[in-house]
C-alpha positions in Angstrom: 145.2 119.0 111.6 146.6 121.4 108.9 144.8 122.4 105.7 146.4 121.1 102.6 146.2 122.2 99.0 145.4 119.8 96.2 148.9 119.3 95.1 149.9 118.2 98.6 147.1 115.6 99.1 147.2 111.9 98.0 144.2 109.6 98.3 145.1 105.9 98.4 142.7 103.0 98.5 144.2 100.0 100.2 143.0 96.8 98.5 143.8 93.1 98.6 142.7 89.6 99.6 141.2 89.2 103.0 143.9 88.6 105.6 146.8 90.0 103.5 147.5 92.7 106.1 145.8 95.8 104.8 144.6 97.0 108.2 147.9 96.2 109.7 149.7 98.3 107.1 147.4 101.2 108.0 148.1 100.7 111.7 151.8 100.7 111.1 151.6 103.9 109.1 149.8 105.6 112.0 152.3 104.2 114.5 155.5 105.3 112.8 154.0 108.8 112.4 153.2 109.0 116.1 149.5 109.3 115.6 149.0 106.3 117.9 151.3 105.2 120.8 150.2 101.6 120.8 150.3 99.3 117.8 146.9 97.7 117.5 146.3 94.2 116.2 143.3 92.9 114.3 143.3 89.8 116.5 143.0 92.0 119.6 140.2 94.2 118.1 142.0 97.4 118.9 143.0 98.8 115.5 142.0 102.3 114.3 140.5 101.0 111.1 138.4 98.1 112.4 136.3 99.8 115.1 132.8 98.5 114.4 131.5 95.9 116.8 131.0 93.4 114.0 134.6 94.0 112.6 136.0 93.4 116.1 133.9 90.2 116.6 134.7 88.8 113.1 138.4 90.0 113.0 137.9 91.3 109.4 137.2 94.7 107.9 133.5 95.2 106.9 133.5 98.9 106.0 136.0 101.3 104.4 137.8 103.4 107.0 139.5 106.7 106.2 143.0 106.9 107.7 144.6 110.4 107.1 148.3 110.8 107.8 150.5 114.0 107.6 153.9 113.1 106.3 156.8 115.3 105.1 154.5 118.2 104.4 152.0 116.1 102.6 148.7 114.6 103.6 147.9 111.0 102.6 144.3 109.8 103.0 144.4 106.0 103.2 141.1 104.2 102.6 141.3 100.8 104.3 138.9 98.6 102.4 137.5 95.1 103.2 139.0 92.2 101.4 136.0 89.9 101.7 134.1 89.7 98.5 130.7 90.4 100.1 131.8 94.0 100.8 133.0 94.9 97.3 130.7 98.0 97.4 133.0 99.5 100.1 136.0 99.0 97.8 134.1 100.7 95.0 133.3 103.7 97.2 137.0 104.1 98.1 138.2 103.8 94.5 135.7 106.4 93.3 137.7 109.0 95.2 141.2 107.5 95.2 144.2 108.8 93.3 145.8 105.3 93.4 145.2 101.8 94.6 147.7 100.2 96.9 147.2 96.4 96.4 148.6 94.5 99.4 149.9 91.0 98.6 151.0 88.3 101.1 154.7 87.4 100.7 153.8 83.9 101.8 150.5 83.3 99.9 151.3 85.3 96.8 148.6 86.2 94.3 145.2 85.2 95.6 141.7 85.6 94.3 141.3 88.9 96.3 144.4 90.2 94.6 142.9 89.5 91.2 139.6 91.1 92.2 141.4 94.2 93.5 143.4 94.5 90.3 140.2 94.2 88.2 138.4 96.8 90.3 141.3 99.3 89.9 141.3 98.6 86.2 137.6 99.0 85.9 137.6 102.4 87.7 140.8 103.5 85.9 142.8 104.1 89.1 146.7 103.8 89.1 148.1 100.9 91.0 151.1 100.2 93.4 151.7 96.8 95.0 153.1 96.2 98.4 154.3 92.6 99.1 153.7 92.4 102.8 154.9 89.9 105.5 158.5 89.7 104.3 159.5 88.7 107.9 157.5 85.4 107.5 159.8 82.4 107.2 157.9 81.2 104.1 158.1 84.6 102.4 159.2 84.4 98.7 159.5 87.8 97.0 160.8 86.4 93.8 158.0 83.9 93.4 155.4 86.5 94.1 156.8 88.9 91.6 156.7 86.1 89.0 153.1 85.4 89.8 152.3 89.1 89.5 154.0 89.3 86.1 152.2 86.1 84.9 148.8 87.4 86.0 149.1 91.1 85.3 151.7 91.5 82.5 154.9 93.3 81.8 153.8 96.5 83.6 154.8 95.0 86.9 157.9 96.9 88.1 159.7 95.6 91.3 161.6 98.8 92.2 162.8 97.2 95.5 164.4 93.8 96.0 164.6 92.4 99.6 167.6 90.7 101.3 168.0 88.8 104.5 170.6 88.5 107.2 170.7 85.4 109.3 167.6 84.2 107.6 165.6 87.3 108.6 164.3 90.2 106.5 166.9 92.9 106.9 166.6 95.4 104.1 166.1 96.0 100.4 168.0 97.1 97.3 166.8 100.2 95.4 166.7 98.5 92.0 166.8 101.7 90.1 169.9 103.1 91.8 171.4 99.7 92.6 171.8 100.9 96.2 171.3 98.8 99.4 169.1 100.0 102.2 169.3 98.3 105.6 166.5 98.7 108.2 167.2 100.4 111.4 163.9 100.3 113.2 161.4 101.8 110.8 164.1 103.9 109.1 166.8 102.8 106.6 170.6 103.2 106.4 172.7 103.0 103.3 174.6 99.7 102.7 176.2 97.8 100.0 174.3 95.4 97.7 174.6 91.9 99.1 176.4 89.6 96.7 173.7 86.9 96.9 171.0 89.1 95.4 173.1 90.9 92.8 171.8 88.7 90.0 168.2 89.0 91.2 168.5 92.8 91.4 169.8 93.0 87.8 166.9 90.8 86.7 164.5 93.1 88.5 166.1 96.1 86.9 165.5 94.6 83.5 161.9 94.0 84.4 161.5 97.6 85.5 163.2 98.9 82.3 160.9 96.8 80.2 157.9 98.3 81.9 159.2 101.8 81.6 160.1 101.3 77.9 156.3 100.9 77.2 155.7 104.5 78.4 157.7 106.4 75.7 158.7 105.7 72.1 162.2 107.0 72.6 162.7 104.8 75.6 161.3 101.8 73.7 163.8 102.4 70.9 166.6 102.8 73.5 165.5 99.5 75.2 165.6 97.5 71.9 169.1 98.9 71.2 170.2 97.4 74.6 171.0 100.9 75.9 170.7 101.2 79.7 168.3 103.7 81.1 169.5 106.4 83.5 168.0 106.5 86.9 166.2 109.8 86.0 164.7 108.1 82.9 163.4 105.2 85.0 162.0 107.5 87.7 160.3 109.7 85.1 159.0 106.6 83.2 157.6 105.1 86.3 155.8 108.3 87.3 154.3 108.6 83.8 153.4 104.9 83.7 151.7 105.0 87.0 149.6 108.0 85.9 148.7 106.2 82.7 148.1 102.9 84.5 150.7 101.0 82.4 153.3 100.6 85.1 152.8 99.2 88.6 155.7 99.6 91.1 156.2 96.8 93.5 157.6 97.3 97.0 158.3 95.1 100.0 157.6 95.5 103.7 156.7 93.9 107.0 153.9 95.8 108.5 154.0 94.0 111.8 157.5 95.2 112.4 157.0 98.5 110.5 160.0 97.7 108.2 159.5 99.3 104.9 156.5 101.3 105.9 158.3 104.7 105.9 159.8 103.8 102.5 156.3 103.1 101.3 155.1 106.6 102.3 158.0 108.1 100.4 157.2 106.2 97.3 153.6 107.1 97.5 154.5 110.8 97.6 156.9 110.3 94.7 154.7 108.2 92.3 151.1 108.7 93.2 149.5 111.6 91.3 147.5 114.3 93.0 143.8 114.5 92.1 144.3 117.3 89.5 147.1 115.3 87.8 145.0 112.1 87.7 141.8 113.6 86.5 142.1 117.2 85.3 138.4 117.1 84.5 135.6 115.0 85.9 132.4 113.9 84.2 129.1 115.4 85.5 125.6 116.0 84.4 124.2 119.6 83.8 120.8 120.7 84.9 119.2 119.3 81.7 120.8 115.9 82.3 123.4 116.3 79.5 126.9 115.0 80.1 129.5 117.7 80.7 133.0 118.1 82.2 134.1 119.9 85.4 137.6 121.2 85.6 139.3 120.1 88.9 140.9 123.2 90.5 141.0 125.0 93.8 140.1 128.5 92.6 136.6 127.5 91.6 133.2 127.3 93.2 133.0 124.6 95.9 131.7 121.2 94.9 132.1 117.8 96.5 130.9 114.2 96.0 129.5 112.2 98.9 131.0 108.7 98.5 130.1 107.2 101.9 127.5 107.5 104.6 127.8 106.3 108.2 124.5 106.0 110.1 125.0 105.8 113.8 122.1 105.6 116.3 124.0 107.9 118.7 125.8 110.5 116.5 123.4 110.4 113.6 124.3 110.5 109.9 127.9 111.3 108.9 128.4 112.2 105.2 131.9 111.5 104.0 132.9 113.4 100.8 135.8 114.3 98.6 136.1 118.0 97.6 136.4 118.1 93.9 136.6 121.8 93.3 137.0 124.9 95.4 137.1 125.2 99.2 134.5 124.4 101.9 134.6 126.6 104.9 132.8 126.3 108.2 129.2 127.6 108.3 129.0 127.9 104.6 125.5 127.3 103.1 125.8 124.7 100.4 123.3 123.0 98.2 122.5 119.4 97.6 122.2 119.5 93.8 120.6 116.1 93.6 117.8 116.8 96.1 117.5 120.6 95.4 117.8 121.5 99.1 120.2 123.6 101.0 122.4 122.4 103.9 124.7 124.2 106.3 128.3 123.1 106.8 128.1 123.8 110.6 131.0 121.6 111.6 133.6 120.1 109.2 135.4 117.0 110.3 138.5 115.0 109.2 137.6 111.4 110.0 140.3 108.9 111.2 138.6 105.6 112.0 135.9 106.5 114.4 137.7 109.7 115.5 136.4 113.0 114.2 138.8 116.0 114.1 137.2 119.3 113.6 138.7 121.7 111.0 137.7 125.1 109.7 138.1 124.4 106.0 139.0 121.7 103.5 140.3 122.2 100.0 139.9 120.5 96.6 141.4 117.0 96.5 140.9 116.3 100.3 138.4 114.1 102.1 136.3 115.3 105.0 132.9 114.8 106.6 129.8 116.7 107.6 127.4 115.5 110.4 123.7 115.4 110.6 122.9 116.7 107.1 119.2 116.4 106.9 118.7 115.3 103.3 122.0 114.0 101.9 122.9 110.5 101.0 125.7 108.5 99.2 126.4 109.7 95.6 124.9 113.1 96.2 126.7 116.3 95.0 127.2 119.1 97.6 128.2 122.4 96.0 128.0 126.1 95.8 124.3 127.0 94.9 125.6 128.3 91.6 127.4 125.1 90.6 124.3 123.5 89.1 125.9 120.1 88.1 125.8 116.6 89.6 128.6 114.1 89.6 128.1 110.7 88.2 127.0 108.1 90.8 129.0 105.1 91.8 128.1 101.9 89.9 127.5 99.4 92.7 127.2 95.7 92.1 123.6 94.4 92.2 122.7 92.1 95.1 121.2 88.7 94.2 121.3 86.8 97.5 117.8 87.2 98.7 116.1 86.4 102.0 112.7 87.0 103.4 113.1 89.1 106.6 110.6 89.5 109.4 110.9 90.8 113.0 111.2 88.1 115.7 108.7 90.0 117.9 105.2 90.7 116.6 104.5 94.4 116.3 108.1 95.3 115.5 107.5 95.8 111.8 107.7 99.6 111.9 110.8 99.5 114.1 112.4 97.1 111.7 111.6 99.2 108.6 113.1 102.3 110.3 116.3 100.5 111.3 116.6 98.8 107.8 116.3 102.3 106.2 119.3 103.5 108.2 121.4 100.5 107.2 120.5 101.1 103.6 121.9 104.6 103.9 125.3 103.1 104.8 125.4 100.2 102.4 124.3 100.7 98.8 124.8 97.0 98.0 121.8 96.1 100.2 118.3 96.2 98.8 115.0 96.0 100.6 111.5 95.7 99.2 108.1 94.3 99.8 107.4 91.8 97.1 104.2 92.8 95.4 103.4 89.2 94.6 104.1 87.4 97.8 103.7 90.4 100.2 107.0 89.4 101.9 109.7 91.8 103.0 112.8 90.8 101.1 116.4 91.8 101.8 119.0 91.3 99.1 122.8 91.3 99.6 126.0 90.2 97.9 126.3 87.0 99.9 125.5 85.1 103.0 128.1 86.9 105.1 126.8 90.2 104.0 123.2 89.3 105.1 124.5 87.9 108.4 126.3 91.2 109.1 123.0 93.0 108.3 121.2 90.9 110.9 123.9 91.4 113.5 123.9 95.2 113.0 120.1 95.4 113.4 120.6 93.6 116.7 123.6 95.5 118.0 122.8 99.0 116.7 119.0 99.2 116.8 118.0 96.3 119.2 115.9 94.6 116.6 115.9 90.8 116.3 114.9 89.6 112.8 114.5 86.2 111.2 115.6 85.3 107.7 113.9 82.7 105.6 114.0 81.5 102.0 111.7 83.9 100.1 108.6 82.5 98.6 108.7 82.1 94.8 106.0 84.0 93.0 104.4 81.0 91.2 101.3 81.3 89.1 98.5 78.9 88.1 96.9 78.3 84.8 94.6 75.8 83.0 95.5 73.9 79.8 92.1 72.6 78.7 88.6 74.0 78.0 85.9 73.1 80.5 82.2 74.1 80.7 80.8 73.8 84.2 77.6 74.7 86.0 77.1 75.5 89.6 73.9 76.5 91.4 74.2 78.3 94.7 71.0 78.0 96.8 70.6 78.9 100.4 67.4 79.3 102.5 67.3 80.4 106.1 64.0 82.0 106.7 63.0 85.2 105.0 64.8 86.1 101.8 67.2 83.4 100.6 70.3 83.2 98.3 70.0 82.0 94.7 72.5 82.1 91.9 73.0 79.7 89.0 75.8 80.1 86.4 77.1 78.0 83.6 80.6 79.2 82.5 83.0 78.0 79.9 86.7 78.3 81.1 89.5 78.1 78.5 93.1 79.1 78.2 93.6 82.7 76.9 96.1 82.2 74.2 95.9 85.7 72.9 97.0 87.3 76.2 98.4 84.5 78.5 99.9 86.9 81.0 96.6 88.7 81.7 94.8 87.3 84.7 91.4 86.8 83.1 89.1 87.9 80.3 85.3 87.8 80.9 82.6 87.6 78.3 78.9 86.7 78.3 76.8 84.8 75.7 73.4 84.8 77.5 70.3 84.3 75.3 66.8 84.7 76.5 67.6 86.5 79.8 68.4 83.3 81.7 70.7 85.6 83.8 69.6 89.2 84.0 72.1 91.8 82.9 72.3 93.4 86.3 74.1 90.3 87.6 76.8 90.3 84.9 79.1 92.5 87.0 78.6 90.2 90.0 79.7 87.2 87.9 82.8 89.1 86.7 83.5 90.1 90.3 83.5 86.5 91.3 86.0 85.7 88.5 88.1 88.7 89.6 88.3 87.5 93.2 88.9 83.8 92.2 92.0 84.5 90.1 93.8 86.2 93.1 94.4 82.7 94.6 94.1 79.6 92.5 92.6 76.3 93.7 95.9 74.4 93.3 98.2 76.1 95.7 96.8 79.5 96.3 98.9 81.4 93.7 97.5 84.0 91.3 95.8 82.6 88.2 96.7 83.9 84.7 95.7 83.3 81.2 92.1 82.3 81.7 89.0 83.1 79.6 85.6 82.9 81.2 82.4 83.0 79.1 79.1 83.1 80.9 76.8 80.9 78.8 73.7 80.1 80.8 72.2 80.1 84.2 69.0 80.9 86.1 67.7 83.3 88.7 65.0 83.6 91.3 62.8 86.7 91.3 63.0 87.1 95.1 66.2 85.2 96.3 68.7 86.2 93.6 71.1 89.1 94.3 74.6 90.2 93.4 76.2 88.4 96.3 74.5 85.1 95.3 75.8 85.2 91.8 79.3 86.2 92.9 79.4 83.2 95.3 78.0 80.9 92.6 80.7 82.1 90.2 83.5 81.5 92.7 82.4 77.9 93.4 82.0 77.3 89.7 85.5 78.6 89.1 87.1 76.4 91.7 85.3 73.2 90.5 86.0 73.8 86.8 89.6 74.9 87.3 90.5 71.5 88.9 89.0 69.7 85.8 90.8 71.9 83.2 94.3 70.3 83.4 95.6 72.9 85.8 99.4 73.4 86.3 101.9 75.6 88.0 103.9 78.3 86.2 107.3 79.2 87.5 109.4 82.3 86.9 112.3 81.8 84.5 115.4 84.1 84.7 117.8 85.3 82.1 121.3 84.6 83.6 124.7 85.9 82.6 127.7 84.3 84.2 131.2 85.7 83.7 134.1 83.4 84.6 137.6 82.6 83.5 137.6 80.1 80.7 138.8 77.2 82.8 135.5 77.2 84.7 133.0 77.2 81.7 132.5 73.4 81.8 131.7 73.4 85.5 129.3 76.3 85.1 127.4 74.8 82.2 127.2 71.4 84.0 125.9 73.1 87.1 123.4 75.1 85.1 122.0 71.8 83.7 121.6 70.5 87.2 119.5 73.5 88.0 117.1 72.7 85.2 118.7 75.6 83.3 119.5 75.8 79.6 122.7 77.3 78.2 121.8 79.5 75.2 125.3 80.6 74.2 128.8 81.8 75.2 130.8 84.9 74.2 134.1 86.5 75.0 134.1 89.1 77.8 137.6 90.6 78.0 139.9 87.7 79.0 136.9 85.8 80.5 133.9 84.0 79.1 130.3 85.1 79.4 127.8 82.3 79.6 124.2 83.1 78.6 121.5 80.9 80.1 118.0 80.6 81.4 117.0 78.9 84.7 114.1 78.7 87.1 114.2 81.2 89.9 113.5 78.5 92.4 116.9 76.8 91.5 118.9 80.0 91.8 118.3 81.0 95.4 121.9 80.0 96.5 123.6 80.7 93.3 125.7 83.7 94.5 127.3 81.5 97.2 127.5 78.4 94.9 129.2 80.3 92.1 131.8 81.8 94.4 132.5 78.2 95.7 132.8 76.8 92.2 135.1 79.5 90.9 137.0 80.4 94.2 135.4 83.8 94.0 136.5 84.5 90.4 133.0 84.3 88.9 130.2 86.9 88.8 126.7 86.9 87.5 123.6 88.9 86.8 120.0 87.8 86.6 116.8 89.4 85.3 113.3 88.1 84.9 112.5 86.5 81.5 109.1 84.9 81.5 106.8 82.3 83.1 106.9 78.7 82.0 105.1 75.5 83.0 106.8 73.7 85.8 107.6 70.0 85.5 105.0 67.7 87.2 107.4 66.8 90.1 107.9 70.5 90.8 104.2 71.1 90.7 103.6 68.4 93.2 106.2 69.8 95.6 104.7 73.3 95.3 101.1 72.0 95.9 102.3 69.9 98.8 104.1 72.8 100.4 101.1 75.0 100.1 98.9 72.3 101.7 101.3 72.0 104.6 101.5 75.7 105.1 97.7 75.9 105.2 97.4 73.5 108.1 
């Protein structure tokens, strides 16, 4: 593969609703360029993009694939992203290095939730957009309806620069709306033809829509538009290019990927309208060695620097770090520095990645995407650069995973193997999180949704031969008392020789001054009824007792223990006897002091379109939650609430179901509160059952 300068490279993230044809579009692009001789199909599991075993089994994309294509002296790196919501992190990785987003929309289904999410992601990451209405050969395709839906959802910047026409009821070509010229398909190429009479009015309507979008890009054009003066083709082309760069204009094209009709035209339009990296972002934000924000000028004649946006961890080929060169040139065998980790790496072999294929090259220039294998200490979001570069690029902001499951190996003794395999999967997927809960001692895996976690389990099995089981994670409840109780317990044991004797009288009360502290211990002994040398043993007994409360075995908090009286034996008393007496006293007193269960309460923020606010608030009430307020969040609503953690275990999935995928939420720990009696009873019963 040739080496390309920055001005000749385009990086395009392919986004859209699951099943709209993104992977098929990429396959068609490869096919018409002669890169592949056989047109693969998602259903057959033989496409270049979807090569992972799980993608083939599920017939959907799970990871972003890089699909580079050389076309008319240019190089276009397509980044085929998953459309399923659980893998949104993959789309964010692609958009981080993209010069534009190509949003694929079904000509039959129109604007779907995935279309909206793709648009929102591109807007969030300030990436220009183009839209391809795919599947025009479907008998239920309706280009006009889909364009109307796009305009309704996304505003006046929608610019349909092509308008399709049919012959004999079949998709046959399109009209170049700007030049009012017909183009008829001849295989994957086009031939000039007249404008069919039955679409002339539609073409004029589309041209007015395009003109309206272009007018927004320039004051002189706006004035001309309001004076009802027609724009020249040159003015429209220039306006679209400027509008795409600014994000105010979104060209709309049409195609049928399965028959490759319109795909070559798509490539031409990408070259014409998609900006190169230096046009899109002349400077990029970074942090200097002191952590201060700075700017890096994007250019080829500068020291080398690159951003690692994706990592592939394979048990056979090892780690593959995929990066975009942001400045300078990387040449084979160069010694480079991982600025984040402060370590040197050697660029022994540079690869251009196409699906699972790796094409070795000698160098790669700014603006292009490439990969390095087996870097010893490099991970996603790291900056690789000339040792003198000294700056780090901003990391990708990944969505936080809230769908949690306790994970354990199916076979005893595989804990270390599981931990090692999980670490490798975490290198690949930054939207997975793994930790050992300090309260419950469980290993907990967190993902975006159920499908995400199911893929995690399947990959552990297929890649690393580890079977794991997922369970609902234990809730970190706590126990406390609500009343003051004074109790005495005498521990006496005789078994020949020295015996055991410890006698304590302790007052237990709620600690209102510091209710989150496990315990406070004091002594009010008069007359030496308990010698001072046994005070530490009494406190040790309290300390051990609060680790697992008598109700359900959860940690105790907010208790004050005051040693008031007791007795001792000159021969049989010892530290162990007083510690044991204290533990027994604690247990008996605790059950008399109106004990209860505390449950963790979470602060929850839910962001949804306004139409769903009633459903969300009603559902929150069913979860024993309380809604504290609501505020505007762009064109959506943010609902502020608090809810028990035990009621939120399936919320990621439930929210998606309630909002058809349009809702999102975040959740942070707030405090502990007393659980209702029925909840306490269930927690106690569950603990008793588990102890059997």
